[in-house]
C-alpha positions as CSV (number, residue, x, y, z in Angstrom):
1,X,0.0,0.0,-0.1
2,X,2.6,2.4,0.8
3,X,4.4,2.0,-2.8
4,X,1.2,2.4,-4.3
5,X,0.4,5.4,-2.6
6,X,-2.5,4.3,-0.6
7,X,-1.2,5.3,2.8
8,X,-2.2,6.7,5.1
9,X,-5.2,3.9,5.4
10,X,-8.1,3.5,7.8
11,X,-8.6,0.4,9.7
12,X,-11.5,-0.7,7.4
13,X,-9.0,0.0,4.4
14,X,-6.4,-2.5,5.9
15,X,-9.2,-5.2,6.6
16,X,-10.4,-4.8,3.2
17,X,-6.8,-4.9,1.5
18,X,-6.3,-8.2,3.6
19,X,-9.7,-9.5,2.3
20,X,-8.9,-9.0,-1.3
21,X,-5.2,-10.3,-0.8
22,X,-6.5,-13.5,0.8
23,X,-9.4,-14.1,-1.5
24,X,-7.4,-13.3,-4.6
25,X,-4.1,-14.9,-3.7
26,X,-5.1,-18.4,-5.5
27,X,-5.0,-16.3,-8.9
28,X,-1.2,-16.1,-8.1
29,X,-1.2,-19.8,-6.9
30,X,-0.4,-18.6,-3.3
31,X,-2.1,-19.9,-0.2
32,X,-4.2,-17.2,1.6
33,X,-2.7,-15.9,4.9
34,X,-6.0,-16.0,6.6
35,X,-8.4,-18.9,5.5
36,X,-11.5,-17.4,6.7
37,X,-13.1,-14.0,7.2
38,X,-15.6,-12.7,9.5
39,X,-18.6,-11.2,7.3
40,X,-20.0,-8.0,8.8
41,X,-22.7,-5.9,7.5
42,X,-20.2,-3.1,7.1
43,X,-17.5,-5.1,5.5
44,X,-14.7,-7.8,6.2
45,X,-13.0,-7.9,9.7
46,X,-10.2,-10.1,11.0
47,X,-9.7,-10.1,14.7
48,X,-6.0,-11.3,14.3
49,X,-5.2,-8.6,11.9
50,X,-6.6,-5.8,14.3
51,X,-4.5,-7.3,17.1
52,X,-1.3,-7.1,14.9
53,X,-2.1,-3.5,13.8
54,X,-2.0,-2.6,17.5
55,X,1.0,-4.5,18.0
56,X,2.8,-2.9,15.2
57,X,1.9,0.6,16.4
58,X,3.2,-0.3,19.8
59,X,6.5,-1.4,18.5
60,X,6.9,1.8,16.3
61,X,6.6,-0.2,12.8
62,X,3.2,1.8,12.2
63,X,2.3,5.2,13.2
64,X,-1.2,6.8,13.6
65,X,-1.5,9.5,11.0
66,X,-4.5,10.9,12.4
67,X,-7.2,10.1,15.1
68,X,-10.8,11.4,14.9
69,X,-13.6,10.8,17.3
70,X,-16.9,10.0,15.4
71,X,-20.3,11.2,16.8
72,X,-22.8,8.7,15.7
73,X,-26.4,9.5,16.1
74,X,-26.7,6.4,18.3
75,X,-24.5,4.8,20.7
76,X,-21.2,5.9,21.9
77,X,-18.5,7.8,19.8
78,X,-15.8,5.7,18.2
79,X,-12.1,6.6,17.5
80,X,-11.1,6.4,13.9
81,X,-7.4,6.4,12.9
82,X,-5.4,6.3,9.8
83,X,-2.0,4.4,9.6
84,X,1.2,4.7,7.6
85,X,4.6,3.0,7.8
86,X,6.5,4.8,10.7
87,X,10.4,4.8,10.7
88,X,13.1,4.0,8.6
89,X,13.7,0.9,10.5
90,X,10.2,-0.4,9.4
91,X,10.7,0.4,5.7
92,X,14.3,-1.6,6.0
93,X,12.3,-4.5,7.4
94,X,10.1,-4.3,4.7
95,X,12.7,-4.2,2.1
96,X,14.7,-7.2,3.5
97,X,11.5,-9.2,3.4
98,X,11.1,-8.3,-0.2
99,X,14.4,-10.1,-1.2
100,X,13.6,-13.3,0.4
101,X,13.2,-15.9,-2.4
102,X,9.9,-17.2,-0.8
103,X,8.3,-13.6,-0.7
104,X,9.4,-12.5,-4.1
105,X,6.1,-13.8,-5.7
106,X,4.2,-12.7,-2.8
107,X,5.4,-9.2,-3.1
108,X,4.4,-9.1,-7.0
109,X,1.0,-10.1,-6.0
110,X,0.6,-7.5,-3.5
111,X,2.2,-4.8,-5.4
112,X,-0.5,-5.5,-8.2
113,X,-3.3,-5.8,-5.7
114,X,-2.1,-2.5,-4.0
115,X,-2.1,-0.4,-7.3
116,X,-5.6,-1.7,-8.2
117,X,-6.9,-1.0,-4.5
118,X,-5.5,2.3,-4.6
119,X,-7.5,3.0,-7.8
120,X,-10.7,2.8,-5.6
121,X,-11.9,6.0,-4.2
122,X,-11.4,5.9,-0.3
123,X,-14.8,6.1,0.7
124,X,-15.6,3.1,-1.6
125,X,-13.2,0.5,-0.7
126,X,-15.4,-1.3,1.8
127,X,-18.2,-1.3,-0.6
128,X,-16.1,-2.8,-3.2
129,X,-15.4,-5.9,-0.9
130,X,-19.1,-6.1,0.1
131,X,-19.8,-6.2,-3.7
132,X,-17.0,-9.0,-4.1
133,X,-18.3,-12.3,-5.5
134,X,-17.0,-14.2,-2.4
135,X,-18.2,-11.8,0.2
136,X,-21.6,-11.0,-1.3
137,X,-22.6,-14.8,-1.5
138,X,-26.4,-14.6,-0.2
139,X,-25.8,-18.2,1.2
140,X,-23.6,-16.9,4.0
141,X,-25.3,-14.4,6.2
142,X,-23.8,-11.4,8.1
143,X,-22.1,-12.4,11.4
144,X,-20.7,-15.7,9.8
145,X,-17.5,-16.8,8.8
146,X,-16.6,-17.2,5.2
147,X,-14.5,-20.0,4.5
148,X,-12.3,-19.2,1.6
149,X,-11.7,-22.9,0.6
150,X,-8.1,-23.1,2.2
151,X,-8.9,-26.5,3.6
152,X,-10.6,-27.9,0.3
153,X,-9.5,-26.6,-3.1
154,X,-9.3,-22.9,-3.0
155,X,-9.7,-22.1,-6.6
156,X,-12.8,-24.3,-6.9
157,X,-14.4,-22.4,-3.8
158,X,-13.4,-18.9,-4.5
159,X,-16.1,-17.2,-6.3
160,X,-13.9,-14.3,-6.9
161,X,-11.1,-16.1,-8.5
162,X,-13.5,-17.8,-10.7
163,X,-14.9,-14.4,-11.8
164,X,-11.4,-13.1,-12.6
165,X,-10.7,-16.4,-14.6
166,X,-14.1,-15.7,-16.4
167,X,-12.4,-12.6,-18.1
168,X,-10.4,-14.6,-20.5
169,X,-13.7,-15.8,-22.1
170,X,-14.2,-12.1,-23.3
171,X,-10.6,-11.7,-24.4
172,X,-9.9,-11.3,-28.3
173,X,-9.2,-14.6,-30.2
174,X,-5.4,-15.1,-29.6
175,X,-5.2,-13.1,-26.5
176,X,-4.3,-14.9,-23.2
177,X,-4.9,-12.6,-20.3
178,X,-2.0,-13.1,-17.7
179,X,-3.0,-13.2,-13.8
180,X,-2.1,-9.5,-13.5
181,X,-4.6,-8.4,-16.1
182,X,-7.2,-10.7,-14.7
183,X,-6.7,-9.2,-11.2
184,X,-6.8,-5.8,-12.6
185,X,-10.1,-6.5,-14.5
186,X,-11.6,-8.0,-11.6
187,X,-10.6,-5.1,-9.3
188,X,-12.3,-2.6,-11.9
189,X,-15.6,-4.6,-11.9
190,X,-16.0,-4.6,-8.4
191,X,-15.0,-0.8,-8.2
192,X,-17.8,-0.2,-10.8
193,X,-20.4,-2.4,-8.7
194,X,-19.1,-0.2,-5.6
195,X,-19.8,3.1,-7.4
196,X,-23.4,1.7,-8.3
């Protein structure tokens, strides 16, 4: 997200990006970091990710860019924060991870995804996740866990990857879409759906 210019990011942005990275990783033949996500009416949520975000702020890898108190019409106010990578040490750690042989392909995938994600208007990112083929499955109600198929066959259970692969059907004769193109086309599709 930093490389794509998508920081500072809100907490919902980070959970949404994590959702897209997990749901689209089989397109890159990568295993999702998390095999399930909590489907909430207001978007995807990862309890473990939230705990890790708090930890990364505590150790100085992330910094709070802004902090606002919301004034909802009902119920108590909530703190809303935006985050960015903090110190030079955090950037060095990220750069070191990027040269590890097992992480090179993951970095390519996350970079492609981050640039597509950055093109979504900030206030529409969660809406894009809600419109995602996997997240919007009507068979899974809110406040339930969406199994991303990690324990079975991720590519057969992942409606998002199936939708991205379906773009090949519409490509001109003799044109083979690569995985980055499929990812970009899919992210554009759900972005358009989020915009209404």
